[in-house]
C-alpha positions as CSV (number, residue, x, y, z in Angstrom):
1,X,69.8,-16.8,80.2
2,X,67.9,-19.5,78.2
3,X,67.6,-19.1,74.5
4,X,64.0,-18.4,73.7
5,X,62.1,-20.4,71.1
6,X,61.8,-17.8,68.3
7,X,60.9,-19.9,65.3
8,X,60.0,-17.7,62.4
9,X,58.7,-20.0,59.7
10,X,56.8,-18.8,56.7
11,X,54.0,-16.7,58.2
12,X,51.1,-17.9,56.0
13,X,52.2,-21.5,56.2
14,X,52.4,-21.6,60.0
15,X,49.4,-19.4,60.5
16,X,47.5,-22.3,58.8
17,X,49.5,-25.2,60.1
18,X,51.6,-25.8,63.0
19,X,51.7,-23.3,64.6
20,X,53.7,-26.5,62.7
21,X,52.1,-25.5,62.3
22,X,52.2,-27.2,61.9
23,X,51.0,-30.6,63.1
24,X,44.5,-34.0,62.2
25,X,41.5,-36.2,62.1
26,X,40.3,-39.9,62.4
27,X,37.7,-42.4,63.6
28,X,34.0,-41.6,63.1
29,X,31.4,-41.1,65.8
30,X,29.9,-44.4,64.8
31,X,27.4,-45.7,62.3
32,X,24.4,-44.1,64.1
33,X,26.1,-40.6,63.8
34,X,25.6,-40.7,60.1
35,X,22.4,-42.7,59.9
36,X,20.8,-39.5,58.8
37,X,22.0,-36.6,56.8
38,X,25.6,-35.5,57.7
39,X,25.9,-31.9,58.8
40,X,28.9,-29.6,59.0
41,X,28.8,-29.9,62.8
42,X,28.6,-33.7,62.8
43,X,31.5,-34.1,60.4
44,X,33.7,-31.7,62.4
45,X,32.8,-33.3,65.7
46,X,33.6,-36.8,64.3
47,X,36.9,-35.5,63.0
48,X,37.7,-33.7,66.3
49,X,36.9,-36.8,68.3
50,X,39.1,-38.9,66.0
51,X,42.2,-36.7,66.4
52,X,42.7,-37.7,70.0
53,X,42.5,-41.4,69.2
54,X,45.4,-41.5,66.7
55,X,48.8,-42.6,67.6
56,X,50.5,-40.6,64.9
57,X,50.3,-39.1,61.4
58,X,52.4,-37.8,58.6
59,X,51.9,-34.2,57.5
60,X,53.3,-32.4,54.5
61,X,52.8,-28.6,54.1
62,X,53.8,-26.9,50.9
63,X,53.4,-23.2,50.3
64,X,54.0,-21.4,47.0
65,X,53.5,-17.9,45.8
66,X,53.3,-16.2,42.4
67,X,55.5,-13.4,43.7
68,X,58.4,-15.7,44.8
69,X,60.3,-18.6,43.2
70,X,61.0,-20.1,46.6
71,X,58.8,-23.0,47.8
72,X,58.2,-23.4,51.5
73,X,57.8,-26.9,52.8
74,X,57.4,-28.7,56.1
75,X,57.5,-32.5,56.5
76,X,56.4,-33.7,59.9
77,X,55.6,-36.9,61.8
78,X,53.5,-36.1,64.9
79,X,52.8,-38.5,67.7
80,X,51.1,-38.5,71.1
81,X,54.1,-37.3,73.1
82,X,56.4,-35.8,70.5
83,X,57.4,-35.8,66.9
84,X,59.9,-34.5,64.3
85,X,59.6,-32.0,61.5
86,X,61.9,-30.5,58.9
87,X,61.3,-27.0,57.5
88,X,62.7,-26.0,54.0
89,X,62.6,-22.5,52.7
90,X,64.8,-22.1,49.7
91,X,68.3,-23.1,50.8
92,X,67.4,-22.7,54.5
93,X,66.7,-25.9,56.5
94,X,65.7,-26.5,60.1
95,X,64.8,-29.7,61.9
96,X,62.9,-29.9,65.2
97,X,62.7,-33.0,67.4
98,X,60.6,-33.5,70.5
99,X,60.9,-36.4,72.9
100,X,59.2,-36.8,76.3
101,X,62.4,-35.4,78.0
102,X,63.8,-32.8,75.6
103,X,63.2,-30.6,72.6
104,X,66.0,-30.2,70.0
105,X,66.6,-27.9,67.1
106,X,69.3,-28.1,64.4
107,X,69.8,-26.6,61.0
108,X,72.1,-25.0,58.5
109,X,73.2,-21.4,59.2
110,X,70.5,-19.9,57.0
111,X,67.8,-22.1,58.6
112,X,68.9,-21.1,62.2
113,X,68.8,-17.4,61.3
114,X,65.9,-16.9,58.8
115,X,63.6,-19.7,60.0
116,X,64.4,-20.0,63.7
117,X,65.4,-16.4,64.3
118,X,68.8,-16.7,65.8
119,X,71.4,-14.0,65.3
120,X,74.3,-14.9,63.0
121,X,76.7,-15.0,66.1
122,X,74.4,-17.4,67.9
123,X,73.9,-19.6,64.8
124,X,77.7,-19.8,64.6
125,X,77.9,-21.0,68.2
126,X,75.4,-23.7,67.4
127,X,77.2,-24.9,64.3
128,X,76.3,-28.5,63.6
129,X,75.0,-29.2,67.1
130,X,71.5,-29.6,68.3
131,X,70.2,-27.0,70.7
132,X,68.3,-28.6,73.6
133,X,65.6,-27.5,76.0
134,X,64.5,-29.7,78.9
135,X,60.9,-30.8,79.5
136,X,59.2,-28.5,81.8
137,X,60.6,-25.3,80.4
138,X,58.4,-22.9,78.4
139,X,60.6,-23.3,75.4
140,X,60.1,-27.1,75.4
141,X,56.4,-26.6,75.8
142,X,56.3,-24.3,72.8
143,X,58.2,-26.9,70.6
144,X,56.0,-29.8,71.8
145,X,52.8,-28.0,71.1
146,X,53.6,-28.0,67.4
147,X,54.6,-31.6,67.2
148,X,51.8,-33.7,68.7
149,X,48.6,-35.0,67.3
150,X,46.5,-32.5,69.3
151,X,48.2,-29.6,67.4
152,X,46.7,-30.7,64.1
153,X,43.1,-30.1,65.3
154,X,43.9,-26.4,64.4
155,X,43.2,-27.4,60.8
156,X,39.5,-27.8,61.6
157,X,37.3,-24.8,61.0
158,X,34.3,-23.7,63.1
159,X,31.0,-25.0,62.0
160,X,29.5,-21.6,61.6
161,X,30.4,-20.2,58.1
162,X,31.6,-23.6,56.8
163,X,29.8,-25.2,53.9
164,X,29.6,-28.9,53.6
165,X,29.3,-30.9,50.3
166,X,30.4,-34.4,49.1
167,X,32.7,-35.5,46.3
168,X,34.4,-38.6,45.0
169,X,38.1,-39.0,44.3
170,X,39.6,-42.3,43.0
171,X,36.3,-44.0,43.8
172,X,36.3,-42.9,47.4
173,X,33.6,-40.7,48.9
174,X,34.8,-37.5,50.5
175,X,33.3,-34.7,52.6
176,X,34.3,-31.3,51.3
177,X,34.4,-28.4,53.7
178,X,34.8,-24.8,52.5
179,X,35.2,-21.6,54.4
180,X,37.0,-18.2,54.4
181,X,39.4,-16.9,57.0
182,X,39.3,-13.2,57.7
183,X,42.4,-11.2,57.2
184,X,44.6,-10.5,60.3
185,X,47.6,-8.3,60.9
186,X,49.9,-11.1,59.7
187,X,47.8,-12.9,57.1
188,X,45.5,-11.9,54.2
189,X,41.9,-13.2,53.7
190,X,42.0,-16.9,52.8
191,X,39.8,-19.3,50.9
192,X,40.0,-22.8,52.4
193,X,39.0,-26.2,51.4
194,X,39.4,-29.4,53.5
195,X,38.5,-32.8,52.2
196,X,37.7,-35.6,54.8
197,X,37.2,-39.2,54.0
198,X,33.6,-40.4,54.4
199,X,34.2,-44.1,54.8
200,X,34.6,-46.2,57.9
201,X,36.8,-43.6,59.4
202,X,36.6,-39.8,59.2
203,X,40.1,-38.9,58.1
204,X,41.3,-35.6,56.7
205,X,42.9,-36.0,53.3
206,X,44.0,-32.6,52.2
207,X,43.5,-28.9,53.0
208,X,44.2,-26.0,50.6
209,X,44.3,-22.3,51.4
210,X,44.7,-19.5,48.9
211,X,44.7,-15.7,49.0
212,X,44.0,-13.2,46.3
213,X,47.6,-12.7,45.4
214,X,48.0,-16.4,44.3
215,X,49.7,-17.7,47.4
216,X,48.6,-21.3,48.0
217,X,49.2,-23.6,50.9
218,X,48.5,-27.3,50.6
219,X,48.4,-29.6,53.6
220,X,48.5,-33.4,52.9
221,X,47.7,-35.9,55.6
222,X,48.6,-39.6,55.6
223,X,50.0,-42.6,57.6
224,X,47.2,-42.4,60.1
225,X,47.9,-44.5,63.2
226,X,51.7,-44.7,62.5
227,X,53.9,-45.2,65.5
228,X,56.2,-42.2,65.8
229,X,59.5,-43.0,67.4
230,X,61.8,-40.0,67.9
231,X,65.4,-40.7,68.6
232,X,67.3,-38.1,70.6
233,X,70.6,-36.9,69.1
234,X,73.9,-38.2,70.7
235,X,74.7,-36.3,73.8
236,X,78.0,-35.2,72.3
237,X,76.1,-33.5,69.5
238,X,73.8,-31.4,71.7
239,X,74.3,-28.1,73.4
240,X,72.2,-26.6,76.1
241,X,70.3,-23.5,75.0
242,X,71.7,-21.6,78.0
243,X,75.2,-21.9,76.5
244,X,74.2,-20.2,73.3
245,X,73.6,-16.8,74.8
246,X,76.2,-17.1,77.5
């Protein structure tokens, strides 16, 4: 029986990010699109169109809470056909890699159990190896969906209910989008702000989300257009997921 992908990252962080969570925006519609007054819809459409044109991006998610001393962090590089991310929650650590052929997961014992959801016995079987899933399996598809450029479009809100304004940071003009997300069974009501560059390209810069308890998630986006090359682990260091559960 194949080992299911049961990643259990910080709920608020992944609800906002990947999904990494967790994995974005670029390239404007063109000068004529903004010849008049920019609207929420035109900015979001420009951003959405731009996402598909990017070869890669660097994404950092940081979540902090007033009720916990533990900071949750995800660092990812997402490309068109795969990517890599590392998740840190306290002492727990988990790394995910996706290539066109395989998806891989590795981490310390705490990361494999508390973040990925393995039992202690199965985490012990994995040890320092990378668990692998072949392309074409549902588990591989689940991993890949979080580590490609297309996944980051989840950061964009719907135009309805989103307020648009402009601002300037370090001399650069920005679009500022603000909206609220209704509470669900797994996440509280959130107040969100997304800044998007308003220059020659329409690139997201940073998104923040906060709830009434003081939990805050910050998503920082950079290295637009980077070439993301993911190296597969050595064959001797990998173990098929089917061998973990016997």
